[in-house]
C-alpha positions as CSV (number, residue, x, y, z in Angstrom):
1,X,0.0,0.0,0.0
2,X,1.4,3.4,-1.0
3,X,2.1,6.0,1.6
4,X,-0.2,8.6,-0.1
5,X,-3.0,5.9,-0.2
6,X,-2.6,5.5,3.6
7,X,-2.6,9.3,4.1
8,X,-6.0,9.3,2.3
9,X,-7.4,6.6,4.5
10,X,-6.3,8.2,7.7
11,X,-7.2,11.8,6.8
12,X,-4.2,12.8,8.8
13,X,-1.5,15.3,8.3
14,X,1.8,14.4,6.6
15,X,4.6,15.8,8.8
16,X,7.7,14.6,7.0
17,X,7.4,14.4,3.2
18,X,10.7,12.7,2.4
19,X,10.9,9.3,0.8
20,X,7.2,9.1,-0.1
21,X,7.7,6.8,-3.1
22,X,7.5,3.7,-0.9
23,X,5.0,0.9,-0.6
24,X,4.2,-0.3,2.9
25,X,4.1,-4.0,3.5
26,X,1.9,-4.2,6.6
27,X,1.0,-2.4,9.8
28,X,2.3,-3.2,13.2
29,X,1.9,-1.9,16.8
30,X,4.9,-3.7,18.4
31,X,8.2,-2.0,17.5
32,X,10.0,-5.3,18.1
33,X,8.0,-6.9,15.3
34,X,8.8,-4.2,12.7
35,X,10.6,-5.3,9.5
36,X,11.9,-3.4,6.5
37,X,9.0,-1.7,4.7
38,X,6.5,-1.9,7.6
39,X,4.4,0.9,9.1
40,X,4.6,1.4,12.8
41,X,1.4,2.7,14.5
42,X,2.0,4.3,17.9
43,X,-0.8,3.4,20.3
44,X,-1.4,4.9,23.7
45,X,-2.5,2.3,26.2
46,X,-0.9,0.9,29.4
47,X,2.3,2.0,27.6
48,X,2.8,4.9,25.2
49,X,3.8,3.5,21.8
50,X,5.5,6.9,20.9
51,X,8.3,5.9,23.3
52,X,9.3,3.0,20.9
53,X,9.4,4.9,17.6
54,X,13.2,4.9,17.6
55,X,13.2,1.2,17.9
56,X,10.7,0.8,15.2
57,X,12.8,3.0,12.8
58,X,15.9,1.0,13.7
59,X,14.1,-2.2,12.8
60,X,13.2,-0.9,9.4
61,X,9.9,1.1,9.6
62,X,9.2,3.1,6.4
63,X,6.3,5.0,7.9
64,X,5.0,5.9,11.3
65,X,1.5,7.0,12.3
66,X,1.3,9.0,15.5
67,X,-1.1,11.0,17.6
68,X,1.6,13.3,19.1
69,X,3.9,15.7,17.2
70,X,7.3,14.1,16.7
71,X,10.3,14.8,14.6
72,X,12.0,11.9,12.9
73,X,13.7,11.6,9.6
74,X,11.0,9.3,8.2
75,X,7.5,9.8,6.6
76,X,5.1,10.5,9.5
77,X,1.3,10.8,9.5
78,X,-0.2,12.7,12.5
79,X,-3.8,11.7,13.4
80,X,-6.0,12.4,16.4
81,X,-6.5,8.8,17.5
82,X,-4.3,6.0,16.4
83,X,-6.6,3.3,17.8
84,X,-9.4,4.6,15.6
85,X,-7.0,4.6,12.6
86,X,-6.4,0.9,13.2
87,X,-10.1,0.3,12.5
88,X,-10.1,2.6,9.5
89,X,-7.2,0.8,7.9
90,X,-8.7,-2.6,8.6
91,X,-12.0,-1.6,7.1
92,X,-10.2,-0.4,4.0
93,X,-8.2,-3.6,3.6
94,X,-11.3,-5.7,4.1
95,X,-13.0,-3.8,1.2
96,X,-9.9,-3.9,-0.9
97,X,-9.4,-7.7,-0.8
98,X,-13.1,-8.4,-0.2
99,X,-13.0,-12.0,1.3
100,X,-16.1,-13.5,2.7
101,X,-16.0,-12.5,6.4
102,X,-17.3,-14.9,9.1
103,X,-17.6,-13.1,12.4
104,X,-18.0,-15.2,15.6
105,X,-19.1,-14.1,19.1
106,X,-20.6,-15.7,22.2
107,X,-19.9,-16.1,25.9
108,X,-18.2,-19.5,25.6
109,X,-16.7,-21.4,22.7
110,X,-15.7,-18.6,20.3
111,X,-12.2,-20.0,19.7
112,X,-13.2,-23.6,19.4
113,X,-16.0,-22.7,17.0
114,X,-13.6,-20.5,14.9
115,X,-11.0,-23.3,14.8
116,X,-13.7,-25.9,13.7
117,X,-15.1,-23.6,11.0
118,X,-11.5,-23.0,9.8
119,X,-10.9,-26.7,9.7
120,X,-14.0,-27.4,7.7
121,X,-13.7,-24.5,5.2
122,X,-10.0,-25.0,4.6
123,X,-10.9,-28.2,2.7
124,X,-12.3,-26.0,-0.1
125,X,-11.2,-22.4,0.4
126,X,-8.1,-20.3,1.2
127,X,-8.8,-19.1,4.7
128,X,-7.4,-16.7,7.3
129,X,-8.4,-16.9,10.9
130,X,-7.9,-14.9,14.1
131,X,-4.7,-15.6,15.9
132,X,-4.1,-15.8,19.6
133,X,-6.8,-13.9,21.5
134,X,-7.1,-11.1,18.9
135,X,-10.8,-10.4,19.2
136,X,-11.1,-6.8,20.3
137,X,-10.9,-3.3,18.7
138,X,-7.1,-3.8,18.5
139,X,-6.8,-7.5,17.8
140,X,-9.4,-7.7,15.0
141,X,-7.5,-5.1,12.9
142,X,-4.2,-6.9,13.5
143,X,-5.8,-10.0,12.0
144,X,-7.2,-8.1,9.0
145,X,-3.7,-6.7,8.3
146,X,-2.6,-10.3,7.5
147,X,-5.2,-10.5,4.7
148,X,-3.9,-10.9,1.1
149,X,-5.6,-11.1,-2.3
150,X,-5.6,-14.9,-2.2
151,X,-7.7,-15.2,0.9
152,X,-11.2,-16.2,0.1
153,X,-12.6,-16.3,3.7
154,X,-11.6,-14.7,6.9
155,X,-12.9,-16.2,10.1
156,X,-12.8,-13.6,12.9
157,X,-13.6,-13.7,16.6
158,X,-15.3,-10.7,18.1
159,X,-15.1,-10.3,21.9
160,X,-16.5,-7.7,24.2
161,X,-17.0,-6.8,27.9
162,X,-19.2,-3.7,27.4
163,X,-22.0,-2.7,25.1
164,X,-21.2,-1.2,21.7
165,X,-17.9,-3.0,21.3
166,X,-19.2,-5.7,18.9
167,X,-21.3,-3.1,17.1
168,X,-18.0,-1.2,16.3
169,X,-16.3,-4.4,15.1
170,X,-19.3,-5.5,13.0
171,X,-19.5,-2.1,11.3
172,X,-15.8,-2.2,10.7
173,X,-15.8,-5.6,8.9
174,X,-19.4,-5.9,7.6
175,X,-19.5,-9.7,8.0
176,X,-21.1,-11.9,5.3
177,X,-21.9,-14.6,7.9
178,X,-22.3,-14.1,11.7
179,X,-22.2,-16.7,14.5
180,X,-23.3,-16.5,18.1
181,X,-22.3,-19.6,20.1
182,X,-24.3,-19.0,23.3
183,X,-25.2,-16.5,26.0
184,X,-23.6,-17.2,29.3
185,X,-22.4,-15.2,32.4
186,X,-19.0,-14.1,31.1
187,X,-18.6,-10.3,31.8
188,X,-21.9,-10.1,33.6
189,X,-20.2,-7.9,36.1
190,X,-19.8,-5.2,33.4
191,X,-23.1,-5.9,31.5
192,X,-25.4,-6.4,34.6
193,X,-27.6,-9.2,33.3
194,X,-27.7,-12.0,30.7
195,X,-30.3,-10.0,28.8
196,X,-27.7,-7.2,28.4
197,X,-25.1,-9.9,27.4
198,X,-27.6,-11.0,24.7
199,X,-28.1,-7.4,23.6
200,X,-24.3,-7.0,23.3
201,X,-23.8,-10.2,21.3
202,X,-26.7,-9.3,18.9
203,X,-24.7,-6.2,18.0
204,X,-22.9,-8.5,15.6
205,X,-25.9,-8.0,13.3
206,X,-25.2,-4.2,13.0
207,X,-22.9,-4.6,10.0
208,X,-24.1,-8.1,8.9
209,X,-24.8,-8.6,5.2
210,X,-25.8,-12.2,5.3
211,X,-27.1,-15.0,7.6
212,X,-26.8,-15.5,11.3
213,X,-25.9,-19.0,12.7
214,X,-26.7,-19.7,16.3
215,X,-26.7,-22.5,18.9
216,X,-30.5,-23.2,18.8
217,X,-30.4,-25.0,22.1
218,X,-29.5,-21.8,24.0
219,X,-32.6,-20.5,25.8
220,X,-31.8,-16.8,25.1
221,X,-30.9,-17.3,21.5
222,X,-33.5,-19.9,20.3
223,X,-36.1,-17.2,19.4
224,X,-33.7,-15.3,17.1
225,X,-34.2,-15.4,13.3
226,X,-31.2,-17.5,12.2
227,X,-29.9,-20.8,11.0
228,X,-30.2,-23.0,14.2
229,X,-28.3,-26.1,15.1
230,X,-28.4,-28.3,18.2
231,X,-30.3,-31.2,19.7
232,X,-33.7,-29.6,19.8
233,X,-36.1,-30.8,17.1
234,X,-37.0,-27.2,16.2
235,X,-33.5,-26.6,14.9
236,X,-32.6,-26.6,11.2
237,X,-29.6,-29.0,11.8
238,X,-30.4,-31.6,14.4
239,X,-27.9,-33.9,16.2
240,X,-29.1,-37.1,17.8
241,X,-27.7,-40.4,19.2
242,X,-25.0,-38.6,21.1
243,X,-22.3,-40.6,23.0
244,X,-19.3,-39.0,24.6
245,X,-16.1,-39.6,26.6
246,X,-13.6,-37.1,28.1
247,X,-12.1,-36.2,24.7
248,X,-14.4,-37.7,22.0
249,X,-18.0,-37.5,21.0
250,X,-20.1,-39.1,18.3
251,X,-23.5,-38.2,17.0
252,X,-25.7,-38.5,13.9
253,X,-27.2,-35.9,11.6
254,X,-29.6,-36.4,8.7
255,X,-29.4,-34.5,5.5
256,X,-31.8,-35.0,2.6
257,X,-32.9,-38.4,4.0
258,X,-29.2,-39.5,4.3
259,X,-27.9,-40.3,7.8
260,X,-24.3,-39.4,8.7
261,X,-22.2,-40.4,11.7
262,X,-19.9,-37.7,13.0
263,X,-16.9,-38.3,15.2
264,X,-15.4,-35.3,17.1
265,X,-12.3,-35.1,19.2
266,X,-14.1,-33.0,21.8
267,X,-16.4,-33.8,24.7
268,X,-20.2,-33.5,24.5
269,X,-20.5,-29.9,25.9
270,X,-18.6,-28.7,22.8
271,X,-20.7,-30.5,20.2
272,X,-22.8,-27.5,19.5
273,X,-19.7,-25.7,18.4
274,X,-19.1,-28.5,15.8
275,X,-22.7,-28.3,14.7
276,X,-22.3,-24.7,13.8
277,X,-19.2,-25.4,11.8
278,X,-21.0,-28.2,10.0
279,X,-23.9,-26.0,9.3
280,X,-21.7,-23.2,7.8
281,X,-19.8,-25.8,5.7
282,X,-23.0,-27.0,4.2
283,X,-24.1,-23.5,3.6
284,X,-20.9,-22.8,1.7
285,X,-21.4,-25.9,-0.5
286,X,-18.9,-28.3,1.1
287,X,-19.9,-31.9,0.7
288,X,-21.1,-33.7,3.9
289,X,-18.3,-36.3,3.4
290,X,-15.6,-33.6,3.3
291,X,-17.1,-31.9,6.4
292,X,-17.2,-35.2,8.3
293,X,-13.6,-36.0,7.4
294,X,-12.4,-32.5,8.5
295,X,-14.3,-32.6,11.8
296,X,-12.8,-36.0,12.6
297,X,-9.3,-34.6,12.1
298,X,-9.8,-31.6,14.3
299,X,-7.6,-31.3,17.5
300,X,-8.1,-28.7,20.2
301,X,-5.1,-26.7,21.4
302,X,-4.1,-23.6,23.4
303,X,-5.1,-24.8,26.9
304,X,-8.7,-25.5,25.8
305,X,-9.8,-29.0,26.8
306,X,-6.4,-30.5,26.0
307,X,-6.2,-34.1,27.3
308,X,-2.6,-34.8,28.3
309,X,-0.7,-37.7,29.9
310,X,2.3,-37.5,32.2
311,X,4.9,-40.2,33.1
312,X,2.9,-41.4,36.1
313,X,-0.2,-42.3,34.1
314,X,-2.1,-39.2,35.2
315,X,-4.7,-37.9,32.7
316,X,-4.6,-34.1,32.7
317,X,-7.5,-32.0,31.4
318,X,-5.7,-28.8,30.6
319,X,-8.6,-26.2,30.4
320,X,-7.0,-23.1,31.9
321,X,-7.2,-20.6,29.1
322,X,-10.4,-19.2,30.5
323,X,-13.3,-20.0,32.7
324,X,-17.0,-19.3,33.2
325,X,-19.8,-20.9,35.1
326,X,-21.1,-22.5,31.9
327,X,-17.7,-24.0,30.7
328,X,-17.0,-25.2,34.3
329,X,-20.4,-27.0,34.4
330,X,-19.6,-28.6,31.0
331,X,-16.3,-30.1,32.1
332,X,-17.4,-31.1,35.5
333,X,-20.4,-32.9,34.0
334,X,-17.9,-35.0,32.0
335,X,-16.4,-36.2,35.2
336,X,-19.5,-37.5,37.0
337,X,-19.3,-41.0,35.5
338,X,-15.6,-41.3,35.7
339,X,-14.6,-44.0,38.3
340,X,-10.9,-43.2,38.8
341,X,-9.7,-40.9,41.5
342,X,-9.7,-37.2,40.6
343,X,-7.8,-34.2,41.5
344,X,-9.8,-31.0,40.8
345,X,-7.7,-27.9,40.6
346,X,-10.0,-24.9,40.2
347,X,-9.4,-21.2,40.3
348,X,-11.4,-18.0,40.2
349,X,-13.9,-17.0,37.5
350,X,-13.2,-13.4,36.8
351,X,-15.2,-10.4,35.6
352,X,-18.4,-11.2,37.4
353,X,-18.7,-8.0,39.3
354,X,-21.6,-8.0,41.9
355,X,-22.4,-11.6,40.8
356,X,-19.0,-12.9,41.9
357,X,-20.1,-14.5,45.1
358,X,-23.4,-15.7,43.7
359,X,-21.8,-17.5,40.8
360,X,-18.9,-19.0,42.8
361,X,-21.4,-20.3,45.4
362,X,-22.9,-22.5,42.6
363,X,-19.7,-24.5,42.3
364,X,-20.2,-26.7,45.4
365,X,-23.3,-28.2,44.0
366,X,-21.4,-29.1,40.8
367,X,-18.6,-30.6,42.9
368,X,-21.0,-32.7,45.0
369,X,-22.0,-34.7,42.0
370,X,-18.4,-36.0,41.6
371,X,-17.1,-38.9,43.7
372,X,-13.6,-40.0,44.6
373,X,-12.1,-36.6,44.4
374,X,-9.7,-34.2,46.0
375,X,-10.3,-30.5,45.5
376,X,-7.7,-27.6,45.4
377,X,-9.2,-24.1,45.1
378,X,-7.0,-21.2,44.0
379,X,-7.7,-17.4,44.1
380,X,-9.3,-14.6,46.0
381,X,-13.0,-15.3,45.1
382,X,-13.3,-19.1,45.1
383,X,-11.9,-19.4,48.6
384,X,-15.2,-17.9,49.9
385,X,-17.2,-21.0,48.9
386,X,-15.9,-23.0,51.9
387,X,-16.2,-26.4,50.3
388,X,-15.8,-29.4,52.5
389,X,-12.3,-30.9,52.6
390,X,-11.0,-28.5,50.0
391,X,-7.6,-27.0,50.3
392,X,-7.2,-23.3,49.5
393,X,-4.3,-21.5,47.9
394,X,-3.6,-17.9,46.9
395,X,-1.8,-18.6,43.6
396,X,-0.3,-21.3,41.4
397,X,3.1,-21.1,43.1
398,X,1.6,-22.0,46.5
399,X,-0.3,-24.9,44.8
400,X,2.8,-26.3,43.1
401,X,4.7,-26.2,46.3
402,X,2.0,-28.3,47.9
403,X,1.9,-30.7,44.9
404,X,5.6,-31.3,45.2
405,X,5.0,-32.9,48.5
406,X,2.3,-35.2,47.2
407,X,2.5,-38.5,45.4
408,X,0.2,-38.3,42.4
409,X,-0.3,-41.3,40.1
410,X,-3.1,-42.9,38.1
411,X,-5.3,-39.8,38.7
412,X,-7.6,-37.8,36.5
413,X,-6.6,-34.1,37.0
414,X,-8.7,-31.2,36.0
415,X,-7.0,-27.8,35.8
416,X,-9.4,-24.9,35.2
417,X,-9.6,-21.2,36.0
418,X,-9.7,-17.8,34.4
419,X,-6.6,-16.9,32.4
420,X,-5.1,-14.4,34.9
421,X,-4.4,-17.1,37.4
422,X,-1.8,-18.7,35.0
423,X,-2.7,-22.3,36.0
424,X,-0.9,-23.5,32.9
425,X,2.1,-23.4,35.2
426,X,0.5,-26.3,37.1
427,X,0.0,-28.2,33.9
428,X,3.6,-27.6,33.1
429,X,4.6,-28.9,36.5
430,X,2.8,-32.2,35.9
431,X,4.0,-32.7,32.3
432,X,7.6,-31.9,33.1
433,X,8.0,-33.4,36.5
434,X,8.0,-37.1,37.6
435,X,5.5,-37.6,40.5
436,X,3.6,-40.5,42.0
437,X,-0.1,-40.4,44.1
438,X,-1.7,-42.4,46.9
439,X,-3.3,-39.7,49.0
440,X,-6.8,-40.5,50.2
441,X,-9.6,-38.8,48.3
442,X,-13.1,-37.9,49.3
């Protein structure tokens, strides 16, 4: 993209007019990531990106976009708000390359659904998907900056913790297809009620130029006009004959009087995510057999329901990327029928506001359904539930120090909490350390 083209998009002021005959490769906000020919955009957040301009130039930046007057020997565009400019440039690139945009939101399951959709659609189309947790007003543009003219579909997560955030993202990208996975209690502390969470998620329709796909089993979504999938007979795509284990599910669907058996490397509470991916694959003219093959090959990653083994025959459910009441219910339900001894390592559920105590106090009832268990609770909120025989810790370091003194073997270990507690460090302890277990469980 030419510098003068960027100037026109930003409506900014060109401060330094030297070396304008340059094409910019891409846009970045981290000075360490800059390469020759990149544009560095100086954001102001917890850190002021203007402090890193020298490093960006040293690494090869050919253009900088700033919101403060600076003097460097490099083409510089001055704008009022560099965060807003991220969105403007992303919108321009989206229109320039014009891929089909699939936008995904929901309280739980956005990333799993996005990965499943990507797995299915990649069998036929050249696809780009969100990376890492890039789902907000900064992360979404960073994903769009990776678009190129060969990409036919971009599958983008849209997250929020306040009203009007998804509205902004949807208008930025004008999706061709939208997905809402469910309406749970994540961010209820900011939104105040599930009804407001629903309202926030439905903002995805603001820029939508095509169909909406939803989890038709969700009680707050089921009355929406949309393509619906789930286990309810009122849905457009219906799953039946479900069977499931810790890390595998199978179910059937019927299409034009033909019955298909689906195998999924995920437990039953994530089957609705797969149904949405199947539904979109069918909508985009991928054959049922290709979809089924792709779904069967899908593997989860990034600390989301990873099933791991250590050297002492422990089975570890690594689900510590995030937590909510709904996702915790899902994984604990899986353990109800498991006979082996269990070690449940659970941490705080964050961003619940005035509902923090109310939601955490629902956890004991879930734990009561599970037999042959030992419970470790970590964090400032979860300690208030006072669960019988549980042990309480402030952080993962205290927990690991306790675990080092135990013998843990032949145990099913669940590790789950909100991301800020960094419980992946406990997973790393088990997978990198030789231990053995015989402590009595309750």
